[in-house]
SEGU-333356 format. One record per atom (N, C-alpha, C): residue in one letter; x, y, z. Coordinates in pm, whole numbers, padded with zeros to 5 digits, always signed. Atoms other than C-alpha are relative to their C-alpha. Layout:
! SEGU-333356
AXYZ
...
END
This chain:
! SEGU-333356
M+00011+00097-00069
M+03712-01538-11945
M+00144-00050+00047
N-00087+00102-00079
N+03904-01727-11665
N+00008-00141+00024
A+00008+00145-00026
A+04004-02064-11619
A-00087-00080+00069
A+00091+00065-00140
A+03794-02139-11336
A-00152+00055-00108
E+00165-00029+00073
E+03481-01986-11553
E+00005-00080-00159
A-00002+00096+00156
A+03590-02215-11883
A-00022-00099+00069
S+00002+00114-00048
S+03604-02525-11675
S-00158-00068-00007
P+00140+00048-00031
P+03282-02769-11706
P-00063+00055+00137
R+00089+00003-00065
R+02998-02709-11489
R-00036-00165+00030
V+00039+00085-00039
V+02928-02998-11297
V-00084-00045+00144
E+00086-00021-00087
E+02646-03050-11080
E-00073-00210-00011
W+00079+00131+00008
W+02442-03346-10919
W-00116-00020+00044
F+00168+00030-00075
F+02089-03488-10815
F-00018-00134+00027
D+00049+00105-00042
D+01926-03699-10652
D-00182-00043-00009
A+00131+00005+00022
A+01579-03827-10582
A-00089+00093+00035
S+00040-00125-00070
S+01487-03555-10340
S+00006+00125-00085
T-00023-00134+00066
T+01636-03266-10595
T-00042-00043-00150
I+00018-00019+00156
I+01564-03406-10938
I-00086+00077-00049
R+00133-00072+00081
R+01234-03213-11026
R+00077+00134+00004
T-00044-00129+00035
T+01463-02898-11004
T+00138+00004-00093
Y-00096+00029+00164
Y+01699-03034-11313
Y-00090+00036-00080
R+00083-00026+00136
R+01610-02913-11633
R+00057-00117-00100
W-00069+00126+00125
W+01647-03202-11901
W+00035+00091-00087
P+00003-00057+00134
P+01796-03060-12227
P-00113-00050-00116
D+00091+00001+00065
D+01564-03036-12464
D+00109-00083-00140
T-00090+00040+00095
T+01769-03277-12703
T-00032-00136-00030
E+00065+00155-00009
E+01697-03631-12828
E+00060-00073+00139
Y-00050+00084-00095
Y+01958-03793-12612
Y-00102+00063+00169
G+00042-00085-00127
G+01809-03525-12285
G-00158-00093+00011
R+00120+00045-00051
R+01469-03665-12338
R-00008-00151-00009
D-00074+00127-00026
D+01583-04029-12367
D+00055-00025+00118
A-00055+00035-00126
A+01767-03989-12062
A-00138+00042+00084
R+00101-00038-00091
R+01458-03807-11901
R-00088-00087+00046
R+00099+00097+00030
R+01219-04099-12004
R+00009-00129+00080
F-00039+00121-00064
F+01457-04386-11883
F+00038+00054+00134
L-00078+00010-00104
L+01639-04243-11575
L-00127+00097+00111
L+00062-00070-00063
L+01364-03993-11434
L-00127-00123+00121
P+00110+00087-00059
P+01105-04305-11324
P+00102-00069+00072
M-00095+00099-00044
M+01390-04513-11186
M+00041+00096+00151
L-00010-00108-00133
L+01498-04178-10957
L-00068+00004+00097
E+00140-00034-00090
E+01149-04139-10807
E+00000-00127+00073
E+00047+00086-00071
E+01084-04490-10764
E+00082-00130+00062
G-00081+00062-00022
G+01406-04665-10707
G+00023-00081-00104
A-00047+00071+00112
A+01607-04887-10955
A-00045-00131+00042
E+00032+00140+00016
E+01509-05215-10800
E-00157-00005-00051
A+00119-00004+00053
A+01160-05154-10927
A-00002-00004-00179
Y-00011+00029+00122
Y+01296-05192-11254
Y+00079-00107-00039
V-00119+00108-00008
V+01604-05417-11236
V-00025-00089+00126
R+00028+00052-00145
R+01491-05659-10959
R+00129-00058+00097
N-00115+00032-00067
N+01845-05777-10888
N+00074+00094+00052
V-00074-00141-00029
V+01991-05433-10842
V-00061+00056+00142
R-00008-00088-00096
R+02052-05242-10528
R+00051+00090-00027
T-00115-00109+00043
T+02206-04927-10569
T-00022+00127+00051
R+00016-00074-00019
R+02211-04570-10459
R+00004+00074-00152
L-00019-00007+00115
L+02119-04415-10803
L-00006+00204-00039
L-00011-00113+00006
L+02219-04048-10874
L+00020+00083-00148
L-00005-00081+00167
L+02231-03796-11210
L+00077+00149+00061
F-00111-00092+00006
F+02529-03581-11271
F-00053+00074-00115
S+00015-00072+00136
S+02483-03306-11517
S+00133+00082-00040
V-00118-00079+00067
V+02782-03170-11710
V-00019+00078-00094
D+00044-00107+00083
D+02732-02836-11853
D-00145-00049-00044
G+00136+00026+00053
G+02360-02977-11870
G-00024-00121-00049
T+00007+00150+00032
T+02409-03313-12021
T-00025-00072+00146
P-00004+00080-00120
P+02289-03577-11787
P+00088-00106+00001
V-00072+00140-00009
V+02486-03900-11684
V-00038-00067+00124
P+00021+00096-00137
P+02379-04194-11458
P+00107-00014+00092
V-00130+00082-00054
V+02593-04280-11173
V-00062-00078+00147
T+00052+00086-00105
T+02538-04540-10944
T+00134-00023+00109
V-00078+00011-00096
V+02681-04573-10600
V-00011-00138+00119
N-00009+00110-00085
N+02759-04912-10395
N+00071-00020+00101
E-00056+00027-00123
E+02877-05005-10048
E+00106-00149+00009
G-00030+00151-00031
G+02886-05400-10098
G-00086-00080-00126
E+00078+00078+00098
E+02613-05565-10237
E+00018-00104-00108
Y-00042+00053+00087
Y+02767-05868-10349
Y-00077-00117-00064
D+00095+00131+00090
D+02462-06061-10505
D-00066+00087-00075
N+00035-00065+00117
N+02387-05777-10729
N+00035-00054-00131
S-00030-00009+00151
S+02359-05778-11104
S+00146+00012-00022
Y-00145-00037+00025
Y+02706-05744-11242
Y-00024+00153-00054
V+00031-00142+00060
V+02586-05416-11391
V+00020+00073+00101
C+00010-00097-00066
C+02630-05257-11071
C+00145-00076+00117
S-00124+00102-00087
S+02883-05552-10867
S+00127-00049-00089
P-00143+00083+00040
P+03229-05607-11003
P+00021-00131+00049
Y-00004+00106-00093
Y+03246-05870-10766
Y-00075-00101-00123
T+00114+00070+00068
T+02948-06041-10944
T+00048-00037-00149
H-00054+00025+00101
H+03118-05993-11300
H+00083-00072+00022
Y-00142+00048-00014
Y+03468-06083-11218
Y+00011-00171+00034
V-00027+00169-00079
V+03388-06426-10998
V-00119-00046-00013
S+00136+00093+00053
S+03023-06513-11003
S-00024-00051-00128
Y+00036+00009+00088
Y+02972-06474-11305
Y+00048-00094-00102
A-00133+00080+00066
A+03309-06586-11463
A-00008-00151+00061
K+00002+00139-00079
K+03282-06913-11224
K-00119-00073-00127
E+00103+00063+00111
E+02962-06974-11451
E+00040-00044-00166
E-00045-00018+00133
E+03120-06907-11781
E+00121-00104-00012
L-00145+00093+00052
L+03415-07140-11725
L-00034-00128-00114
V+00017+00140+00092
V+03212-07443-11907
V+00000+00011-00107
L-00049-00007+00155
L+03255-07287-12222
L+00134-00026-00016
L-00150+00014+00046
L+03624-07348-12213
L+00025-00177-00063
R-00012+00161+00016
R+03558-07758-12215
R+00098-00029-00026
N-00143+00039-00013
N+03862-07834-12070
N-00034-00039+00188
R-00030+00028-00142
R+03792-08049-11732
R+00110+00091+00105
A-00099-00051-00099
A+04104-07948-11564
A+00027+00138-00019
L-00035-00180+00006
L+04134-07604-11689
L-00153+00050+00083
I+00135-00058-00051
I+03752-07548-11558
I+00076-00019+00171
R+00008-00007-00131
R+03879-07667-11214
R+00101+00059+00038
G-00091-00080-00074
G+04172-07493-11169
G-00007+00156+00040
L+00000-00120+00009
L+04044-07170-11262
L-00108+00037+00103
E+00109-00031-00112
E+03732-07221-11037
E+00078+00011+00097
A-00063+00004-00171
A+03966-07301-10757
A+00057+00175+00012
L-00070-00145-00026
L+04152-06949-10839
L-00087+00078+00008
L+00129-00118-00032
L+03824-06756-10872
L-00030+00000+00131
T+00019+00005-00120
T+03734-06865-10541
T+00076+00028+00117
G-00108-00070-00099
G+04078-06765-10371
G-00035+00140-00026
I-00031-00138+00080
I+04065-06443-10588
I-00146+00065+00097
G+00146-00058-00060
G+03660-06386-10460
G+00041+00002+00182
L-00035-00031-00165
L+03787-06421-10062
L+00090+00132+00002
L-00045-00119+00003
L+04051-06181-10109
L-00064+00120-00029
L+00071-00089+00011
L+03845-05929-10287
L-00105+00060+00083
K+00127-00046-00081
K+03549-05906-10035
K+00084+00059+00118
R-00063-00084-00106
R+03821-05841-09795
R+00051+00133-00014
S-00010-00110-00016
S+03897-05534-09937
S-00060+00081-00049
A+00112-00070+00001
A+03600-05407-10005
A-00023+00027-00142
F-00008-00002+00147
F+03589-05467-10389
F-00108+00070-00031
N+00106-00027+00085
N+03231-05366-10435
N-00036+00130+00038
R+00014-00144-00019
R+03278-05031-10275
R-00001+00105-00131
V-00065-00065+00142
V+03254-04851-10603
V-00120+00100-00051
V+00085-00135+00054
V+03094-04541-10803
V-00005-00066-00173
H+00021+00014+00144
H+02977-04661-11187
H-00041+00142-00049
V+00092-00138+00037
V+02948-04358-11393
V-00038-00060-00139
N+00085+00004+00112
N+02738-04324-11675
N-00089-00164-00018
N+00033+00156-00002
N+02551-04700-11566
N-00152+00043-00007
W+00138+00054+00049
W+02226-04765-11727
W-00071-00095+00064
L+00082+00133-00079
L+02153-05069-11531
L-00040-00118-00138
L+00019+00076+00115
L+02196-05205-11870
L+00127-00110-00050
S-00116+00109+00050
S+02433-05524-12021
S+00124+00101-00052
T-00096-00081+00113
T+02616-05263-12249
T-00061+00139+00044
N+00028-00145-00011
N+02654-04875-12147
N+00016+00069-00151
L-00086-00062+00123
L+02666-04690-12470
L+00035+00207+00071
Y-00069-00071-00039
Y+02871-04370-12395
Y-00103+00150-00087
P-00012-00156+00085
P+02719-03945-12439
P+00111+00051-00068
A-00130-00070+00074
A+02923-03715-12665
A-00008+00112+00121
L-00095-00068-00065
L+03142-03538-12404
L+00094+00007-00040
S-00136-00029-00003
S+03438-03397-12406
S+00098-00029+00049
E-00079+00068-00076
E+03769-03523-12298
E+00031+00084+00137
E+00007-00101-00067
E+03776-03203-12063
E-00095-00011+00103
Q+00178+00036-00094
Q+03397-03307-11955
Q+00041-00117+00074
W+00004+00108-00082
W+03475-03644-11844
W+00118+00006+00084
A-00103-00012-00125
A+03788-03540-11642
A-00060+00089+00118
A+00093-00071-00096
A+03564-03254-11479
A-00096-00117+00100
L+00138+00101-00087
L+03287-03542-11400
L+00096-00081+00063
L-00081+00113-00072
L+03580-03790-11263
L+00059+00060+00128
D-00029-00110-00099
D+03730-03516-11068
D-00102+00016+00132
R+00101-00024-00127
R+03412-03425-10889
R-00065-00123+00062
I+00080+00156-00081
I+03279-03824-10818
I+00089-00001+00094
V-00103+00011-00123
V+03650-03870-10669
V-00016+00091+00152
S+00051-00120-00119
S+03570-03526-10438
S-00090-00054+00090
L+00101+00031-00065
L+03266-03661-10317
L-00033-00137+00049
F-00021+00163-00075
F+03337-04064-10264
F+00177+00016-00045
P-00110+00045-00005
P+03668-04085-10158
P+00075-00107+00018
R+00015+00178-00017
R+03611-04418-10041
R+00016-00079-00088
H+00074+00115+00134
H+03496-04577-10385
H+00107+00018-00116
A-00039+00046+00171
A+03652-04716-10683
A-00066+00072-00069
V+00039-00022+00071
V+03577-04533-10940
V-00027-00081-00141
V+00040+00097+00108
V+03400-04754-11241
V-00027+00067-00139
F+00040-00060+00124
F+03395-04669-11634
F-00037-00109-00043
R+00031+00115+00113
R+03220-04979-11794
R-00038+00014-00107
S+00077+00003+00166
S+03139-05085-12149
S+00077+00137-00091
V-00079-00065+00112
V+03437-04879-12266
V+00105-00089-00110
S-00109+00029+00104
S+03661-04973-12586
S+00037+00073-00095
P-00074-00076+00070
P+03897-04884-12825
P-00096+00108-00129
S+00100-00041+00111
S+03641-04829-13132
S-00058+00111+00014
L+00117-00076-00038
L+03361-04670-12959
L+00045+00123+00111
N+00010-00106-00094
N+03518-04469-12690
N+00186+00060+00026
A-00150-00020+00038
A+03869-04383-12828
A+00040+00145+00112
G-00061-00125-00076
G+03879-04002-12688
G+00026+00005+00154
L-00005+00030-00093
L+03747-04146-12347
L+00106-00081+00049
L-00100+00076-00045
L+04003-04391-12301
L+00148+00069-00010
D-00151-00077-00022
D+04294-04157-12358
D-00003+00103+00105
R-00002-00085-00087
R+04175-03934-12101
R-00016-00024+00108
L+00003+00087-00111
L+04114-04207-11853
L+00139-00055+00004
R-00138+00065+00007
R+04451-04361-11916
R+00070+00136+00063
A-00050-00115-00045
A+04566-03976-11873
A-00007+00051+00149
A+00013-00027-00150
A+04413-03972-11531
A+00019-00123+00123
K-00072+00080-00082
K+04612-04292-11437
K-00131-00120+00024
C+00087+00126-00030
C+04295-04554-11437
C+00058-00081-00051
R+00009+00149+00017
R+04309-04915-11436
R-00068-00024-00117
L+00097+00101+00105
L+04191-05079-11777
L+00032-00125+00034
V+00043+00126-00037
V+04056-05380-11657
V-00072-00067-00089
P+00070+00056+00094
P+03956-05634-11926
P-00103-00019+00064
S+00137+00017-00049
S+03572-05709-11896
S-00043-00134-00077
R+00083+00108+00076
R+03469-05923-12183
R+00058-00008-00154
Q-00040-00020+00133
Q+03536-05977-12555
Q-00156+00012-00061
I+00113-00019+00064
I+03229-05797-12753
I+00035-00017-00154
Y-00011+00006+00162
Y+03153-05804-13124
Y-00065+00113-00057
L+00042-00128+00031
L+03114-05510-13312
L-00031-00001-00193
L+00055+00026+00138
L+02906-05541-13655
L-00018+00149-00111
R-00009-00087+00082
R+02990-05255-13914
R-00084+00003-00110
T+00093+00032+00110
T+02649-05256-14107
T+00012+00130-00111
D-00016-00105+00084
D+02750-04912-14257
D+00121+00021-00082
A-00123+00007+00039
A+03072-05006-14371
A-00059-00022-00163
E+00005+00021+00179
E+03112-04996-14795
E+00031-00164-00011
G-00013+00120+00075
G+03071-05326-14974
G-00040-00107+00171
F+00016+00058-00120
F+02922-05492-14589
F+00027-00150-00035
G+00011+00141+00025
G+03003-05834-14537
G+00068-00110-00105
N-00049+00039+00085
N+03154-06103-14737
N-00101-00121-00103
A+00143+00125+00088
A+02967-06411-14966
A-00069-00013+00113
K+00036+00083-00130
K+02938-06603-14650
K-00111+00040+00047
S+00120-00056-00023
S+02788-06370-14455
S-00097+00031-00060
R+00134-00046+00029
R+02560-06228-14662
R-00084-00120-00057
W+00096+00099+00034
W+02427-06563-14768
W-00064-00063+00125
L+00020+00063-00124
L+02416-06660-14396
L-00113+00086+00043
L+00163-00088-00031
L+02159-06354-14317
L-00102+00036-00125
K+00146+00037+00100
K+01944-06405-14668
K-00056-00121+00052
R+00104+00087-00041
R+01877-06753-14537
R-00032+00021+00158
D+00026+00006-00156
D+01834-06648-14159
D-00143+00096+00011
G+00155-00068+00015
G+01583-06362-14281
G-00102-00072-00092
A+00095+00078+00084
A+01392-06605-14498
A-00102-00089+00132
L+00062+00109-00099
L+01332-06843-14155
L-00171+00055-00008
A+00155-00055-00092
A+00991-06608-14031
A-00120-00055-00105
V+00105+00026+00074
V+00816-06645-14357
V-00003-00178-00024
K+00025+00179+00016
K+00915-07056-14382
K-00048-00046+00098
N+00051+00087-00165
N+00795-07125-14023
N-00116+00106+00031
G+00090-00046+00008
G+00475-06897-14066
G-00024+00133+00098
Y-00019-00110-00102
Y+00609-06606-13837
Y-00062+00111-00049
E+00046-00112+00029
E+00451-06274-13859
E+00112+00128+00082
R-00100-00145-00047
R+00687-05945-13811
R-00077+00076+00087
V+00035-00107-00043
V+00629-05699-13579
V+00041+00088+00047
E-00077-00137-00001
E+00732-05362-13567
E+00005+00044+00122
A+00022-00069-00158
A+00784-05116-13325
A-00152+00078+00007
G+00116-00012-00010
G+00456-04995-13220
G-00138-00098-00001
G+00087+00144+00023
G+00278-05343-13281
G-00042-00055+00102
M+00009+00067-00149
M+00283-05460-12895
M-00077+00109+00071
T+00087-00063-00111
T+00090-05367-12634
T+00005-00052+00125
D-00025+00043-00173
D+00048-05411-12245
D-00031-00141-00005
A+00016+00111+00027
A-00101-05713-12326
A+00172-00124-00013
D-00129+00106-00001
D+00217-05888-12430
D+00088+00036+00095
I-00088-00036-00099
I+00412-05722-12141
I+00063-00124+00070
P-00029+00123-00080
P+00405-06069-11928
P+00062-00087-00069
R-00083+00104+00080
R+00519-06255-12229
R+00171+00035-00041
I-00146-00070+00023
I+00813-06029-12319
I+00088-00033+00138
A-00057-00009-00158
A+00928-06062-11940
A+00031-00166-00014
E-00021+00143-00034
E+00867-06457-11966
E+00111-00056-00167
L-00159+00051+00109
L+01115-06481-12315
L+00079+00082+00015
Y-00163-00046-00030
Y+01404-06236-12179
Y+00042-00103+00125
R-00017+00093-00137
R+01354-06505-11853
R+00063-00082-00084
M-00017+00119+00055
M+01385-06782-12091
M+00140-00013-00042
L-00127-00015+00041
L+01704-06693-12249
L+00108+00073+00080
Y-00077-00069-00039
Y+01884-06444-12071
Y+00015-00052+00198
L+00013+00112-00152
L+01813-06595-11715
L+00017-00148+00006
D-00002+00129+00006
D+01716-06944-11757
D+00142-00078-00061
K-00084+00056+00087
K+01941-07023-12026
K+00168+00042+00016
Y-00149-00029+00017
Y+02254-06814-11944
Y+00015+00040+00132
S-00092-00027-00146
S+02296-06650-11585
S-00112+00077+00037
W+00071-00098-00105
W+02066-06516-11315
W+00080+00137+00047
H-00065-00121+00004
H+02340-06284-11272
H-00029+00146-00106
N+00024-00102+00062
N+02232-06068-11558
N-00175+00108+00031
P+00113-00081-00054
P+01976-05768-11513
P-00127-00089+00003
Q+00123+00086+00009
Q+01646-05929-11422
Q-00079+00125+00012
F+00086-00071+00003
F+01411-05688-11562
F-00148+00008+00064
T+00104+00053-00045
T+01066-05635-11408
T-00098+00073-00107
E+00108-00046+00109
E+00736-05559-11581
E-00015+00130-00030
R+00017-00118+00011
R+00720-05238-11490
R+00155+00056-00091
M-00122-00034+00102
M+01087-05187-11715
M-00073-00026-00103
L+00119+00021+00120
L+00891-05352-11979
L-00081+00110-00039
E+00127-00086+00035
E+00590-05133-11962
E+00070+00165-00030
T-00082-00127+00043
T+00841-04802-11969
T+00043+00004-00103
A-00063-00016+00119
A+00998-04940-12259
A-00125-00013-00086
L+00100+00010+00124
L+00650-05005-12449
L-00016+00168+00008
H+00068-00170-00006
H+00492-04665-12343
H+00074+00118-00041
E-00124-00153+00041
E+00807-04423-12358
E+00066+00004-00063
G-00082+00032+00037
G+00993-04606-12589
G+00170+00021+00046
T-00127-00047-00054
T+01311-04594-12348
T+00094-00127-00081
L-00102+00143+00134
L+01398-04966-12598
L-00119+00022-00131
E+00093+00059+00085
E+01239-05011-12915
E-00012-00159-00008
L+00026+00145+00042
L+01078-05342-12961
L-00045-00037-00122
H+00029+00063+00124
H+01039-05577-13241
H-00029-00147+00028
G-00018+00130-00047
G+00969-05933-13244
G-00078-00111-00091
F+00077+00106+00072
F+00781-06247-13392
F-00125-00067+00057
R+00088+00080-00057
R+00419-06385-13371
R+00013-00101-00107
R+00069+00102+00046
R+00258-06698-13468
R-00115-00048+00059
D+00152+00039-00042
D-00099-06772-13435
D+00004+00082+00125
G+00052-00073-00120
G-00130-06503-13225
G+00105+00027+00095
R-00067+00035-00118
R+00149-06595-12972
R+00122+00110-00038
L-00094-00024+00012
L+00458-06366-12970
L+00091-00107+00053
D-00081+00116-00019
D+00738-06637-12972
D+00165+00069+00004
A-00136-00060+00056
A+01068-06381-13048
A-00011+00159+00054
V-00004-00155+00009
V+01138-06008-12936
V+00126+00053+00045
L-00086-00088-00019
L+01385-05766-12919
L+00026+00138+00040
G+00034-00106+00005
G+01451-05452-12778
G+00152+00076+00012
F-00130-00049+00003
F+01727-05208-12880
F-00026+00177+00040
Y+00005-00141-00023
Y+01873-04838-12818
Y+00109+00079-00027
V-00109-00046+00053
V+02102-04619-13012
V+00020+00142+00054
R-00035-00109-00040
R+02352-04367-12901
R+00150+00051-00101
E-00151-00033+00095
E+02603-04180-13127
E+00032-00077-00126
G-00060+00107+00150
G+02572-04375-13451
G+00010-00170+00035
T-00023+00153-00066
T+02574-04700-13214
T-00095-00076+00059
M+00104+00072-00051
M+02279-04964-13164
M+00054-00123+00069
T-00001+00130-00024
T+02271-05243-12918
T-00122-00029+00092
T+00142+00073-00056
T+02029-05494-12750
T+00010-00048+00122
P+00001+00057-00106
P+01990-05528-12397
P-00121-00087+00028
L+00151+00101-00037
L+01648-05706-12419
L+00005-00074-00141
F-00006+00115+00113
F+01658-06026-12651
F-00023-00119+00091
G+00032+00150-00068
G+01475-06338-12580
G-00105-00075-00084
Y+00065+00042+00070
Y+01284-06607-12747
Y-00068-00141+00102
D+00051+00116-00062
D+01079-06942-12662
D+00102-00109-00018
T-00127+00092-00002
T+01352-07154-12571
T-00024-00167-00003
S+00032+00107-00029
S+01112-07428-12518
S-00030-00119-00137
L+00065+00025+00123
L+01004-07441-12890
L+00124-00069-00117
P-00132+00060+00042
P+01220-07672-13149
P+00104+00112-00058
Q-00093-00100+00051
Q+01552-07513-13248
Q+00025-00012-00136
E+00018+00013+00168
E+01503-07598-13599
E-00083+00141-00049
L+00057-00123+00070
L+01272-07275-13632
L+00058+00108+00010
G-00105-00092+00029
G+01571-07069-13596
G-00038+00179+00082
L+00041-00173-00084
L+01421-06782-13340
L+00103+00094+00005
Y-00084-00095+00004
Y+01730-06666-13276
Y+00090+00036-00106
R-00043-00072+00147
R+01865-06631-13626
R-00111+00052-00053
M+00052-00092+00078
M+01574-06470-13718
M-00025+00117+00090
L-00003-00110-00092
L+01597-06219-13448
L+00131+00072-00008
S-00112-00078+00030
S+01952-06143-13515
S+00012+00058-00158
A+00020-00027+00125
A+01878-06124-13884
A-00095+00110-00023
R+00081-00079-00014
R+01607-05874-13810
R+00084+00144+00070
L-00106-00103-00071
L+01849-05665-13588
L+00106+00067-00096
I-00125-00076+00092
I+02115-05644-13827
I-00037+00070-00139
E+00052-00023+00095
E+01825-05570-14115
E-00013+00182+00082
I+00012-00160-00041
I+01756-05246-13905
I+00109+00091+00037
A-00112-00061+00017
A+02099-05166-13821
A+00051+00042-00168
R-00062-00040+00089
R+02180-05173-14173
R-00095+00145-00085
E+00058-00120+00040
E+01879-04962-14266
E+00013+00099+00035
R-00039-00122-00080
R+01969-04686-14050
R+00131+00033+00023
G-00156-00006+00041
G+02346-04699-14155
G+00045+00010+00159
L-00033+00009-00107
L+02447-04791-13777
L+00122-00089+00051
L-00112+00099-00066
L+02737-04959-13582
L-00121-00075+00082
L+00053+00071-00136
L+02581-05258-13373
L+00064-00066+00070
H-00086+00065-00121
H+02733-05361-13088
H-00081-00101+00080
E+00091+00117-00064
E+02635-05709-13036
E+00039-00093+00140
S-00024+00031-00111
S+02760-05728-12694
S+00098-00123+00031
S-00115+00114+00007
S+02955-06092-12588
S-00107-00119-00067
G+00087+00167+00007
G+02825-06476-12638
G+00014+00016-00145
A+00003+00086+00137
A+02768-06704-12957
A+00085+00112-00078
A-00125-00055+00066
A+03091-06584-13064
A+00022-00035-00129
Q-00030+00049+00151
Q+03128-06821-13389
Q-00128+00056-00085
F+00148-00064+00099
F+02741-06709-13484
F+00042+00105-00042
K-00032-00132+00046
K+02848-06358-13480
K+00148+00029-00108
R-00130-00040+00070
R+03187-06354-13634
R-00053-00102-00178
N+00022+00073+00099
N+03040-06592-13903
N-00095+00106-00127
R+00093-00115+00035
R+02781-06282-13977
R+00084+00122-00045
G-00075-00110+00003
G+03072-06039-14031
G+00043+00052+00095
A-00071-00105-00095
A+03139-05908-13667
A+00116-00010+00018
E-00184+00012-00023
E+03493-05831-13561
E-00039-00009+00163
A-00015-00005-00170
A+03576-05886-13209
A+00090+00095+00074
E-00090-00136-00053
E+03727-05620-12977
E-00022-00061+00148
I+00030-00002-00187
I+03814-05643-12564
I-00065+00110+00031
E+00042-00127-00081
E+03609-05414-12355
E+00053+00013+00123
Y-00044-00044-00147
Y+03718-05270-12061
Y-00080+00097+00098
S+00031-00068-00113
S+03647-05140-11710
S+00099+00098+00009
A-00146-00100-00048
A+03863-04819-11659
A-00022+00043+00119
V+00026+00001-00167
V+03888-04800-11290
V+00083+00087+00045
R-00091-00118-00075
R+04045-04479-11085
R-00026-00036+00132
V-00010-00008-00117
V+04176-04593-10780
V+00114+00056+00101
R-00179+00013+00000
R+04521-04420-10741
R-00043+00114+00173
H+00057-00083-00123
H+04298-04202-10465
H+00003-00070+00143
L+00002+00106-00092
L+04273-04508-10229
L+00085-00048+00058
P-00102+00067-00079
P+04497-04651-09981
P+00067-00153-00066
L-00034+00137+00104
L+04705-04971-10124
L-00106-00097+00057
R+00103+00136-00066
R+04482-05212-09913
R-00131-00001-00103
R+00087+00026+00035
R+04217-05127-10122
R+00036-00001-00169
R-00065+00011+00129
R+04436-05070-10456
R+00013-00113-00076
W-00060+00111+00008
W+04588-05404-10443
W-00098-00075-00123
C+00065+00079+00048
C+04294-05579-10560
C-00027+00002-00138
W-00008-00048+00132
W+04247-05384-10882
W+00124-00012-00092
I-00139+00040+00103
I+04606-05372-11018
I+00024-00143+00020
S-00022+00143+00005
S+04636-05743-10924
S-00110-00074-00108
L+00101+00068+00080
L+04304-05825-11113
L+00047+00042-00134
E-00043-00039+00169
E+04423-05609-11417
E+00098-00098-00009
W-00119+00073+00046
W+04744-05808-11412
W-00067-00132-00037
L+00024+00117+00005
L+04605-06145-11415
L-00130+00000-00136
L+00056-00006+00097
L+04338-06062-11676
L+00044+00045-00153
V-00109-00055+00099
V+04594-05910-11926
V+00038-00104-00031
R-00039+00085-00013
R+04770-06222-11907
R-00014-00147+00005
I+00023+00168+00005
I+04589-06530-11852
I-00173+00063-00041
G+00126-00049+00092
G+04199-06385-11919
G-00035+00030-00154
V+00044-00081+00096
V+04243-06189-12230
V+00024-00142-00098
P-00030+00090+00086
P+04454-06479-12410
P-00086-00139-00008
L+00096+00075-00014
L+04208-06717-12277
L-00134+00038-00121
L+00084-00037+00063
L+03928-06527-12436
L+00035-00010-00145
R-00059-00010+00147
R+04123-06511-12799
R+00025-00151+00005
K-00081+00151+00048
K+04267-06879-12782
K-00159-00066-00039
F+00123+00047+00029
F+03888-06993-12717
F-00133+00065-00084
K+00067-00072+00048
K+03727-06719-12909
K-00155+00007+00035
L+00058-00005-00096
L+03493-06652-12653
L-00107+00114-00022
END
């Protein structure tokens, strides 16, 4: 076998050709088909309202990897728009610093940076392994396969930056090594929290006590636990409402805005495993997670924020999520936010990155990513760590 025959085989498909692709008969292949095929055929916007993108499927030796292509779309959710992530959403989160002078200074800095980024076509990007979720968990590909995929995408889209979002040292060590070798920029994106529920001697005395207390809230407040399979089509509008109350109304409308079509697919196809809590027949809290390569994460999380905080709906959901992770021996990726709450229950902080390939672009397009990496490493990450965000 010569070198050419041994190299990974990379093909790509779009809405017009996806029916010719043979999805692998593996757990990952079946999950990918249920999640991606409807989006490819109906369009991503039917599932995530604030996303306009061209969705493609790349096959790497038969393994499917979703890829999104954008030219600008500066109002997109951050799942497709680096500008939204690093400028629009970042401005909203400055309030967490609780320092008026610092907030004003950083807001002015972000406004100036935003103008410069737009002039350099910052959002002309291809996102690799983009599931249009807050956290993209990666399939098991070898370093050589990731390298072949990157090379193919660069050859097809020579005018676009190529972005691997949601990469972290603990979860993606081999991929990070390959992307460093390919001279990708490692641009910090957020501080995430990982809970190693499968670790021997899980948690300390305080975290175990807090989890026990949180887990008892459901019975104390008269809530019935809803297991996977315990929800029906009648719950879909309420699930949408609970997600909106927390992720959109309370946090940011730059988060992915899931449509009822997305939730219907999650319910019927199991693309997200749904759990929740009811009281007097009404669903008041819900979570939806997926699992990949021993790691679980929860892109769907919501509760009725109009109810008294003393009910502890957020704590009930978090305790249930951790309980499921422990029962299944999984590492729990808790995303970002609610930092102290997660630390108190045993989660460990880690910086997550967007690995960006720009060396094929002219300098007028590269400088924005190079400058952003420099600013975030020297200013952004120290602030995240100092304020424990």
